[in-house]
C-alpha positions in Angstrom: -3.0 16.2 -100.6 -2.1 12.5 -101.2 1.6 13.5 -101.0 1.0 15.1 -97.6 -0.8 12.0 -96.4 2.0 9.8 -97.6 4.5 12.0 -95.8 2.5 11.9 -92.6 2.3 8.1 -92.8 6.0 7.9 -93.3 6.6 10.2 -90.2 4.3 8.1 -88.0 5.9 4.8 -89.1 9.4 6.3 -88.7 8.5 7.6 -85.2 7.1 4.2 -84.2 10.2 2.4 -85.5 12.4 4.8 -83.7 10.5 4.3 -80.4 10.7 0.5 -80.9 14.4 0.9 -81.5 14.9 3.1 -78.5 12.9 0.7 -76.3 14.8 -2.3 -77.6 18.1 -0.4 -77.1 17.0 0.5 -73.5 16.0 -3.1 -72.8 19.4 -4.4 -74.2 21.6 -1.7 -72.7 19.9 -0.8 -69.4 18.2 -4.0 -68.6 16.9 -2.5 -65.3 15.3 0.8 -64.8 17.4 2.2 -61.9 16.6 5.7 -60.8 18.6 7.6 -58.2 17.6 6.9 -54.6 15.6 9.6 -52.6 17.6 12.4 -51.1 18.0 12.3 -47.3 17.3 15.1 -44.8 18.3 15.7 -41.2 16.3 13.7 -38.6 13.6 15.4 -36.6 13.5 15.0 -32.8 10.4 13.4 -31.3 8.4 15.9 -29.2 9.0 16.1 -25.5 6.4 14.8 -23.0 3.6 17.3 -22.6 3.4 17.1 -18.8 5.3 15.6 -15.9 4.1 12.7 -13.7 3.6 12.8 -9.9 5.1 9.8 -8.2 4.3 9.2 -4.5 7.5 9.4 -2.4 6.5 9.2 1.3 9.2 9.5 3.9 8.8 7.7 7.2 10.9 9.2 10.1 11.2 7.1 13.3 10.1 9.0 16.5 13.2 7.9 18.4 15.6 10.5 16.7 13.1 13.3 17.3 12.7 12.3 21.0 16.5 12.2 21.4 16.7 15.7 19.9 14.0 17.0 22.3 15.7 15.3 25.3 18.8 17.2 24.6 17.1 20.5 24.0 14.7 20.7 27.0 16.4 21.3 30.4 15.7 18.6 33.0 15.6 21.1 35.8 14.2 24.5 36.2 13.8 27.0 39.0 15.5 27.3 42.4 14.3 27.1 46.0 16.6 30.1 46.7 14.8 32.4 44.3 11.5 33.9 45.6 8.6 34.7 43.3 5.7 36.9 44.4 2.3 35.2 44.2 0.0 37.3 42.0 -3.0 38.7 43.9 -1.4 37.9 47.3 0.9 40.8 48.3 2.1 39.0 51.5 2.8 35.6 49.9 5.8 34.5 48.0 7.1 31.1 46.7 10.2 29.4 45.4 10.0 26.2 43.4 12.3 23.7 41.6 11.1 21.4 38.8 12.6 18.1 37.6 11.1 16.6 34.5 11.1 12.9 33.6 11.7 11.3 30.2 9.8 12.7 27.2 7.2 10.6 25.6 6.7 11.6 22.0 3.7 10.5 20.0 1.5 11.6 17.1 -2.2 12.1 16.7 -2.9 12.7 13.0 -0.8 15.7 12.0 -0.3 16.8 15.7 2.8 15.9 17.6 2.5 15.4 21.3 5.2 15.5 24.0 4.3 14.3 27.5 6.3 14.1 30.7 5.9 13.9 34.4 7.4 16.8 36.4 8.4 16.4 40.1 8.7 19.6 42.1 9.5 21.1 45.5 8.2 24.3 46.8 8.8 26.8 49.6 6.2 29.3 50.7 6.4 32.4 52.9 3.8 34.5 54.5 4.4 38.0 56.0 1.4 38.7 58.3 0.7 42.2 59.5 2.6 43.1 62.7 4.0 39.5 63.0 7.2 37.9 61.9 7.3 36.2 58.5 6.6 32.5 58.6 7.3 29.8 56.0 6.8 26.2 55.0 7.4 23.8 52.2 6.2 20.8 50.3 8.3 18.3 48.4 12.1 18.1 48.7 11.8 15.0 50.7 14.9 12.8 50.5 12.6 9.8 50.1 11.7 11.0 46.6 8.0 11.4 47.2 7.8 14.9 45.7 4.4 15.9 44.3 4.1 15.5 40.5 2.6 17.3 37.6 1.5 15.8 34.3 2.6 18.0 31.3 1.5 17.6 27.7 2.8 19.9 25.0 1.3 19.5 21.5 1.4 21.3 18.1 1.0 20.6 14.4 4.1 19.3 12.7 5.2 19.8 9.1 8.3 20.1 7.0 9.6 23.5 5.8 11.1 24.4 2.5 14.6 23.6 3.8 13.7 20.0 4.6 13.6 20.5 8.4 10.7 19.4 10.7 8.7 22.4 11.9 6.3 22.6 14.9 4.3 25.3 16.7 4.3 24.0 20.3 1.8 24.9 23.1 1.0 23.6 26.5 -2.2 21.6 26.0 -2.4 20.1 29.5 -0.8 20.8 32.9 -2.3 19.3 36.0 -1.5 17.2 39.0 -0.3 13.8 38.0 -3.1 12.2 40.1 -5.9 13.0 42.5 -3.9 11.5 45.4 -2.9 13.8 48.3 0.8 13.2 47.4 0.3 15.2 44.2 -1.1 18.3 46.0 1.2 20.9 47.5 -0.3 22.0 50.8 1.8 24.1 53.1 0.6 22.6 56.4 1.5 25.4 58.8 -0.5 27.8 56.7 -3.1 25.2 55.6 -2.8 26.7 52.1 -2.9 24.6 49.0 -0.5 26.2 46.6 -0.8 23.5 43.8 -2.5 26.0 41.5 0.1 28.6 42.0 2.8 26.1 41.2 1.0 25.0 38.0 1.0 28.6 36.9 4.7 28.9 37.7 5.4 25.7 35.7 3.3 27.0 32.8 5.4 30.1 32.7 8.5 27.9 32.6 7.1 25.9 29.8 5.9 28.9 27.8 9.4 30.3 28.0 10.8 27.0 26.6 8.2 26.3 23.9 10.7 27.7 21.3 13.3 25.3 22.6 10.9 22.4 21.7 10.4 23.9 18.3 14.1 24.4 17.8 14.8 20.8 18.8 12.3 19.6 16.1 14.0 21.8 13.6 17.3 20.0 14.2 15.8 16.9 12.5 17.2 17.6 9.1 15.6 15.5 6.3 17.7 17.0 3.5 20.6 14.7 3.9 18.5 11.6 3.8 16.3 12.6 0.9 19.2 14.1 -1.1 20.7 10.6 -1.2 17.4 9.1 -2.4 17.1 12.0 -4.9 20.5 11.1 -6.3 19.4 7.4 -6.6 16.3 8.4 -8.5 18.4 10.2 -11.1 20.2 6.9 -12.0 18.9 5.1 -15.1 17.1 1.9 -14.3 18.1 -1.0 -16.6 15.0 -2.8 -17.8 16.7 -5.1 -20.3 19.9 -5.1 -22.4 20.2 -1.6 -23.9 16.8 -0.6 -22.4 16.6 2.0 -19.7 13.9 3.7 -17.6 14.9 7.2 -16.5 12.8 9.1 -14.0 14.2 12.6 -14.6 12.9 14.1 -11.3 12.3 17.9 -11.3 10.7 18.9 -8.0 9.2 17.6 -4.8 5.8 18.6 -3.3 4.8 18.1 0.3 1.4 16.9 1.4 0.2 16.2 5.0 2.4 15.0 7.8 0.7 12.3 9.9 1.7 10.0 12.8 2.0 6.4 12.1 2.7 4.2 15.1 6.2 4.9 16.4 7.1 7.1 13.3 5.9 10.2 11.4 4.9 9.8 7.8 5.5 12.8 5.5 3.5 12.5 2.2 5.8 13.7 -0.6 5.3 13.5 -4.3 8.1 13.7 -6.9 7.4 15.5 -10.1 9.3 13.7 -12.9 9.3 12.9 -16.6 9.8 9.1 -16.7 10.9 7.9 -20.1 12.0 4.6 -21.5 15.1 4.9 -23.7 17.0 2.4 -25.9 20.7 2.3 -26.5 23.7 2.7 -24.3 23.4 3.8 -20.7 22.0 7.3 -20.7 24.2 10.1 -19.3 21.9 12.7 -17.7 22.7 16.0 -16.0 22.6 15.8 -12.2 19.9 18.0 -10.6 20.4 19.1 -7.0 17.6 18.5 -4.5 15.3 21.5 -4.8 13.5 23.4 -2.0 10.3 21.6 -0.9 7.1 22.8 -2.5 3.7 22.6 -0.9 0.4 21.7 -2.6 -1.9 18.8 -3.4 -0.3 15.4 -3.6 -2.4 13.2 -6.0 0.0 10.5 -7.2 -0.2 9.5 -10.9 2.1 8.0 -13.4 2.4 8.8 -17.0 5.4 7.3 -18.6 6.5 8.3 -22.1 8.0 5.3 -24.0 9.9 5.6 -27.2 10.0 2.0 -28.5 12.5 1.7 -31.4 11.6 -0.8 -34.1 14.3 -1.7 -36.7 13.5 -1.4 -40.4 14.6 -5.0 -41.1 11.6 -6.4 -39.3 9.2 -4.1 -41.1 10.8 -5.0 -44.5 10.5 -8.7 -43.8 6.8 -8.3 -42.9 6.2 -6.4 -46.2 8.1 -9.0 -48.2 5.9 -11.8 -46.7 2.7 -9.8 -47.4 3.5 -8.4 -50.9 6.4 -10.4 -52.4 5.2 -12.0 -55.6 2.0 -9.9 -56.0 1.3 -9.0 -59.6 -0.2 -5.6 -60.7 -1.8 -5.0 -64.1 -1.2 -1.6 -65.6 -2.5 -0.6 -69.0 -2.5 -4.1 -70.3 0.9 -4.9 -68.9 1.9 -6.7 -65.8 4.6 -6.1 -63.2 5.4 -8.4 -60.3 6.7 -7.2 -56.9 9.9 -9.1 -56.3 11.3 -7.5 -53.2 10.4 -4.6 -50.8 12.6 -2.7 -48.4 11.7 0.1 -46.2 14.2 2.6 -44.5 14.3 6.1 -43.1 15.5 9.1 -45.1 15.3 11.8 -42.4 12.8 14.6 -41.9 10.4 12.0 -40.3 9.9 10.3 -43.7 10.3 6.8 -45.0 11.4 5.4 -48.4 10.0 2.2 -49.8 12.3 0.5 -52.3 10.4 -1.9 -54.6 12.0 -4.1 -57.2 9.7 -5.3 -60.0 9.9 -7.6 -63.0 7.6 -8.6 -65.8 6.9 -6.3 -68.7 9.5 -4.0 -67.1 12.3 -4.7 -64.8 12.9 -1.8 -62.4 13.9 -0.6 -59.0 11.3 2.0 -57.9 11.3 4.4 -54.9 8.3 5.7 -53.1 8.4 8.1 -50.1 5.9 9.1 -47.4 5.3 9.8 -43.7 4.4 6.9 -41.4 1.1 7.0 -39.4 -0.1 4.7 -36.7 -3.7 3.7 -35.9 -4.0 4.2 -32.1 -6.8 1.6 -31.9 -5.2 -1.2 -33.9 -1.6 -0.2 -33.6 -1.0 -0.8 -37.3 1.6 1.4 -39.0 1.1 2.6 -42.5 2.3 5.1 -45.1 -1.0 6.5 -46.5 0.7 9.3 -48.5 3.1 7.1 -50.4 4.1 8.8 -53.7 6.8 8.1 -56.2 10.0 9.9 -55.5 10.8 12.7 -57.9 13.8 10.8 -59.4 11.8 7.7 -60.0 8.9 9.6 -61.4 11.0 11.6 -63.9 12.8 8.5 -65.2 9.7 6.4 -65.4 7.8 9.1 -67.3 10.7 9.6 -69.7 11.2 5.9 -70.6 8.2 3.8 -69.7 5.2 6.1 -69.8 2.7 3.3 -69.3 4.1 2.7 -65.8 2.6 5.8 -64.4 1.6 3.3 -61.8 -1.6 4.5 -60.3 -2.6 0.9 -59.6 0.8 0.1 -58.2 0.8 3.2 -56.0 -2.7 2.5 -54.7 -1.8 -1.1 -53.9 1.2 -0.1 -51.9 -0.7 2.7 -50.1 -3.4 0.2 -49.0 -1.2 -2.8 -48.2 2.2 -1.4 -47.2 1.4 -1.6 -43.5 2.6 -3.7 -40.6 1.4 -4.3 -37.0 2.7 -2.3 -34.1 0.3 -3.6 -31.5 2.9 -5.9 -29.9 4.5 -2.7 -28.7 1.7 -2.4 -26.1 2.4 -5.7 -24.5 6.1 -5.1 -24.6 5.8 -1.7 -23.0 3.5 -3.0 -20.2 5.8 -6.0 -19.4 9.0 -3.9 -19.3 7.4 -1.2 -17.1 5.9 -3.6 -14.6 9.3 -5.1 -14.2 11.1 -1.8 -13.9 8.6 -0.2 -11.5 8.8 -3.1 -8.9 12.4 -3.4 -7.7 14.9 -2.2 -5.2 16.7 0.9 -6.5 19.3 0.8 -3.7 20.0 -0.6 -0.3 17.5 1.9 1.1 15.0 2.7 -1.6 12.4 0.6 -3.4 9.9 1.5 -6.1 6.6 -0.2 -6.6 3.9 0.4 -9.1 1.4 -0.8 -11.5 0.5 -0.1 -15.2 -3.2 0.4 -15.8 -3.2 1.5 -19.5 -0.9 1.6 -22.4 -1.7 3.5 -25.6 0.2 4.4 -28.8 0.5 8.1 -29.3 2.3 8.3 -32.7 5.3 7.2 -34.7 8.3 9.0 -35.9 10.7 7.8 -38.6 14.4 8.4 -38.1 17.3 7.2 -40.2 18.2 4.4 -37.7 14.8 3.1 -36.7 11.1 3.6 -36.5 10.2 5.2 -33.1 6.8 4.2 -31.8 5.8 6.6 -29.1 3.5 5.2 -26.4 2.1 6.4 -23.1 1.7 4.2 -20.0 -0.6 5.3 -17.2 -0.6 3.9 -13.7 0.7 4.6 -10.2 4.1 4.4 -8.6 5.4 4.9 -5.1 8.8 5.0 -3.3 9.3 3.4 0.1 12.2 2.9 2.4 13.4 -0.7 2.4 13.2 -2.4 5.8 16.4 -1.9 7.6 17.3 1.2 5.6 18.4 4.2 7.6 
């Protein structure tokens, strides 16, 4: 039994001596514990914006072009004094008339377009009495130009169709003598018959026959060419700063109500888009053709997705200031944090390289996934864990450095502020949303709220995703066509 005890003591002593020799040899030969760096993975793409924004884009069309189209489409003269027309309900009466309209006055009342004009006319009337020769008379046609007059008003709702043309449904809303004066009545004196009402009915027939001409004239006002140019402008990246771009990425256009506004017509449009702020070289985006016009509710809002890229150098400097020189006690031994460096390893994960000295000199690697506190904006790595290569080498050589205390320290304090992203996003967007986009088009807007949505680690930088809510509108610059 004593021999066995002696043998065991010898084994324990020998083992201890061997361990001390190995540790001394490791200290002399290796000097620094230097595990293999963490393996890298492909980057993961940040998720796309969940829903598009609706940006107000009203078009203001001057009335003058519409009036010119109507002037060319509606005949200035109608009827002939050489063509007789039977008077309904009067078998022995017939008339012939000729109309000459004046200039068209185009105006808007809410969403209703109104075209008014004064019509001068001349009339001939015939009466075929029983057993007597036919007799006739006339009114108007005086060379002095004192023909009787009618006041005509045609009105109808106006809108824009899917092909970007104005569309109306015209009807005669008023047709009456231009005044109560005798000159605007048509009385055939030799018969002592007032034929003004018959003439009004004849004129109404004329106008009803040409209502489609009025609608066709409005349809010639083609908005596609004008808005297609603006649409192309909106697809151009807006430079906010050096290597910083706001892209609207328009997708569709929705039409709201059409209303009159002084000497113009205002068409409420809203552009559905996915505005995003990008960093890097000028983005090259696919060109999207102007789509057909949709209809629906137009409630403008703005929700801009911003990917703010933060370099790892700044985060590393912050961690170095906060943790450099901190000492950690572990199983009666002490290590000091000499330097800290953070970088991306793909797959949305970060690596934290920590160089320590003291009872052991080593380069250690921990990995984890960054998280952001949406309230404070602080970025942390709450799941930091020793990388597999670091863990295996540490456990095999310096078992006391299992580093629970070190890991907990880094988990709790390896964080840095991202709140300045909020102010940066707001300032850049306010600047980008209030400017002339071209000689014709201006964007104006405001930012009401900025909030951090999340953070994604790429190999090149830390991408802080933020959302900015507000409103934006497009308008035609004074003097633009």
